[in-house]
N, C-alpha and C positions, 0 to 999 in steps of 0.2 A: 545487279537483277534482281534482287528482292524487289527497288523502285519500278525496276520494268515488269516484273510479274504482278504489282497492283495494278500499273496501269494497263496491263492490258485485261484485267481484271476487271476495272472497270470500263473499260473501250466494249468487252464483251456485253455487261449487265447492261450500257446503254444501248447497245445495238439491239439486244433481247427488248427493250423495254418499247423502243420505237418499232420493233415488227408488231408488237404485241401492240401497241396502240394503230397502228397500219392493220393489222388484223381485224381487231377490233372495228375500227372504222368502215373497213370493208363488209365485215358483217353484217353491223347498220346498213349501209349503203344497199347491200342486197337484198334484206330483209323485205318482206310483204305485209302488209296489214294495217290495221285503225293504230294510232297513238292513245295511248288512253292517259289519261288526267293523273299528275302524280299524289293526288290527296287522295285522303280516305275515303273508302263510305260510296256515298251518290252522291259525289258532288257536284254535275251538272245535268242537264238535261239527258235523258235517254239510261243516265249511268255514267261510268268510267271510261267508258269508249263510245258513247254513244249509239249501241246498237241494240238499246234492247233487253241486252243481259246481264244479270246479275249473276257474282260469283257465289252468293249463298249457297251453301250443304244443310243436311241433317233437317228440310223444312218438311209439314204434313204431305200426305201422297194423295192426301183426298181429305175431305173435310166433311166433318161433321153434319147432320142437318141442324140448319140457320146457319154454318158458315163459323168461320175460327173465332175464338174467345175475342171480343172487344175488349182493350184496352184500356181505353181513355177516346173521347171527343173535346176538339177543341172548334169553338166557337166563335163567333165575330170577323172571320177574317177577310169580309169581303166579298165581293160578283167579280169572279172571274173560272179560268181553268188550265190556268198553271198549278204543276205538279211540286210536291215540296224537294227540293234537295236536303240531305241527309249527311251530316260530317262533325266530326269533330265533337262529338256529343251536343251538338244543336242542328235544330230545322230551320232552311230560308223559304219563306213562301212568300206570295202575292197576294192581292185584292185592289179592288176598285172601292175607296171607301167614300160616298159624297164626291166631292171635285177632286179627289185625289187617288194618285197611286199609291199604295202602302205596301213596305216591306216589311216583314212580321218576323222577325226572332224565337222561336219557341225553344223550351227544353225536351228533354226527351220525355216529361211527363204531358206533354199539351200546354204547358204554360207559357204565356208570351214574356220573353225576355227586354224587348224593346221595339218597339214599330219606329219607320222611318218612311219617308214623302220620296219619293222620285215621280214629280211633277205631276204633270194632271190627268183625269182618269180620263179612259176612251168611250164618250157619248156616245159615237156613230151607229152603225149598225151592230147587233150582239154585243152590246156594252156590254164588258168585266177587263178583268185583267189575260193580258195573253201568254207573255214570256215568264220562262222559267228563270230561277236566279244559276250565278256560276261563284265557285268559293276558288280562293286560290291564296295560298300565303295570309293567312288572318286575315281577309279581305273577301269582300261579296259585291257582285258585280252583278248589274241588270241595265235591261234597256228596254224605257215603255212604249206604249202605242203610239209615243209623237216621235221615236227615234230617238229620247235624250236617254244615254246612257251613262251611268252614276257609279263612283266606288264608294262604299262603305266599311268602315271598321266593320268588321264580325262580331267584337266584341261588346262595342256600345251602338252601334247604326250612326255613327259620326259619319257624316256627310264628308270625303275626301277629296273628291272633284265631280264635276260633270261638264258632257257633251251631247252637243244635237248632233248626233250623226248626219242627217239629211240636212243641217244648214252646212254644216263644216265642209262637207263634200257634195251639196248640191243636189241633191235625192229629191224625189218627192215620193210623198206616201200613198198606200195604195189602198183599196176600195173599203176591205175588212182590217185593216192598219196593221204596222209593224208589230210581228210578231214573234221574230229573232229572238231565240235563247242564245244569248255571245257566249264563244269558245274561249278559252284562255289557254295561250299557247307560250309556254318560257315564260318571257318577260313584255309579254303583249295579249290583248286582248281584238281579236278578230268580229268586225263589223260587215253589215253588206248595207246600206245606203244605197247601191242601185244607180248612184249620181252621175254626172257630168264630171265631176272630180277622181269620182272612181267608183266601181264597180263594189269593189271589196275593200277594207283596210285594217290596218293595226293600229293601236292605239296603245302606247308604254303604259303598263298598268301602275303605277304608279305616280302619272302625273296626267295622263288623259292625253299629252302629243299625239302627233302622229308619227310611226314608227315607220312604214311604208303606205302610200297610196295607190292601190293599185290599178291598172289601167281600166276606160270604162267599157263597156259594152257600146255596139253601134244603135244609134237614134233612143238614146237613153230618157228622154221623154215617154214613150211606150215602153220600152224593155227595162221598168224596173225590177227593182228586187220585188223577189218572193215570198210567200208566208212559212216557209223551211228556215230550217235551222242547220247550220254546214255539220261538216264530218272531217275530223283529219288523220291521215293515213299516208303511209310510206309504200309510194311504186316505183319502180324504175330506177333507182337513185335517187331519188326527190320525194318531197313532202309536199304531199296535196290537201288541197282545201277542195269540196264539192258541198255544192249547194245549188239552188233553182234562182231562177230569175220568173218573169212572169209565162216564159214560153219556153226556157229553155231549161236543159240540166247544165251548167257551166262549173268546168275546172279550174280550178288557178293555182298558181303556185306559192304556197305558204310562207316562202321567205322572201318574195318579191310585189306577189300581186301579179304576177303577169298571170293575163288571161291564156290557156293550153289548149284548150277545147269548148265548143258548147254542142250540144244537140238540141234540138227542137221536140219539146214534148208542152204541145199546148191544150190545153184542159176548158170543158165549157165554163166561162165567165173568169176568164185568165185565175183559178183555182190552182195553184200549184204550191201544194200543202206539208206533205207527207218529206219528213225528213227522208233523206237518200241511204238506203243500204249498200255495204260491201262486203261481199263475199264472192267466195271462187274466184279473185280476182277481176272483180267485175262491180259495176253499178246496177243495183235494183232500183227504178223509180215506177209509182203510181199518180197516176191522178185521178180526179172525182168527174162524177156525172156523166157517167158513161168513157169516159176517154180511157183507161185502162193502164196497163203497164206494161216497161220494157226494160230490157237487160242489153247491160252496155258491155262489152268486152273491154278492159284496161289493154293496152300496147303499148309498146317502149319500143324506138325508132333513134338511137342514138341522142339524140337531144331533145328528142322530142316526145309526148307523151299522148298515143291519141284511143279511139274508144269507135267499138265495130256494134251496131245492133245486130245481138244474138237472136232473141227472140221477142216476141209479145204476148199479152196474154189481157183478160178479161176484168181482172181486178182492177175497181176504180177506188181505190181507199182515200177518204179525205185528210185526215189530219191523226186519224190511231196507228200510222205504221205500220211497218211490215218486221218479223223478228227471221232472222235466217241462221238454222242448225242443223247439223249434221244430214247438208247437201239438199233439206228443203226449206221453203218460203212458207210463212204463217200469215195472213192476213186477212182483212174483212172486205167487203167491197159496200159500196154505196147503192148503187143502183144496178151494176150486170151481176152481181155476185155476195154471196153469206160471207162465210166463212170461209177459205179456202187454205188449203197446204198444195205447192206447187214443188216440183223438183227446180233445183237451181240449174241444173246442168242443161234442160230445154224448156221448163215453163208449161209442160204440162201437166193438169190436174191431176190430184190425186185424188182429191173429195172436195165437195160444196155443199157447206153446210148453212140451212134457216135454223138452226138449234136458238139462234141468240139472235137481235138486232148488233146491227155492226158497231165496230167499237175499235177499243185500242187494245195495246198487250205488251206483255215482258216474259222473258222466258228466266224460272229459277229452278235448279236442282229438278232437273227432266221434266216440270211440268208449265203448260201456259198460265198466266193468270191475263186472263181478259176480263174487260170491262163495259159493257156493253152501253149505247146513249139512253137506252131507256132505266139505267141504273140496275143492272146486273151484272153482281161482281162471279164469274166463275171460274174453277180450276178443272183445266183441261192439261190431257195426255195427249204428248205431240205424235207425230209418227203419220206413214202415209194409208194407214187402217181405216182411219174414220176420225171424228169429231166426238171425242170422248169424256166427257163433262164428271168430275170425279167429286163436284160439290159447288153448290152454290148458293146465293141469299141478293136480296134484295135491299141496295142500298140507299134511292131513292124511291120515289112514289113512280117514277115512269110517266109522268104526267105530259112533261117538257121535251124529252127526250133529248137531253141538252147536256148530259154526263159527260165529257170529252177530255175530261183529263186521263193522265197517263198512271198505272199503276208503279208501286214503288214498291221494293222488297230491298232490306239489307238488316243485318243486324238482329235477324230472326223476326221481321215486324214486316207488316204487309201496313202500306198508308194509301188513301184512298178520301181524296177530295172530291166537295161537289159544294161550290161556289161558298158561300162563308164558314161550312164545315170543313175540317179534318178528323179522319177518322183512325186508329190505329189498332193491328189485328196481331195476334198472336199467333206465327205460323211456323215457329218449331216443332219438330217432330217431336 
């Protein structure tokens, strides 16, 4: 009788465990949203979720005249527009130095710990480093302008492996060079070679071997990879990667590489650059030179995921991206608009301000951190009432209009890069 009771108890415990696991799996399967990096800090392009939103709190709500306190300046970082990633007590940033693409590791005081080469610098139009690094489990991943992706030990800078994704998957470079910030997804690194053998592919992050090679897009000689970086999200019980080719918004199954849908979005000069933004169950995408933007609503139909275009807008951002917060989208235009606030629901413009030149932005603790291409950094109060600037300062002399980096806010600090110089500001309240 006692043994029977123990068996019944064990059976009941096992059943409860199975039910709990099934419930957890169902909850995960039914959940919708961006999938964040498991690493602390700011471990990849545009932050933990690649949405340009920082989880920092207790930050300055306005800036004193001249801007927040400058803590330090690091110099000698080469030419380029990549932003730093900040995680595990170190920063990692890239720059073109002479003939090489150089990855720099800095301590939290801006001192260089190590530097490593990742192939050749980009000497074509708009020469300089493009892509940010990504961090995962003690390693740094980066792809240069020629499609060479490399893995480095984060502590030492020793190269562990390197692969040319364009060569492996028969892709071709694009006019202004590969600019993708690679995405680490569990055991793999995601790349977008846009080739004959795969539009997107997953490489084992420990070895560089191909984990999966997704299908190619039609006409890969002309339908190459775009300049954007992918986002990773969960929708309709699937894990999705959304990125850009030269002429399309593209959605790929994150576990197989199968192309689930494409939606045509052309731009002048084939310059699809801005990272897609996931919000309100859909994808916002914008393109420069008067091409405007659109919102694609995701729909799950049995085994399929599809999209429906809900609205279009005039916002024609190049590479500064957009941020979605509290039912509104914020971005800046190239030729059509200034800094814009739009309702996610219908794309209607709440305001269009010409206060700053076009630029990039992020959101943190109730404020927008904007960097214009003329080198003006500004703190802006978000909301549909207007473009209310609560502090600004001049980062550069503004003569070249090429301050295209994205701000980073983490650990109570604001990081702003302009080519060979990285500056760190104290923005704690």
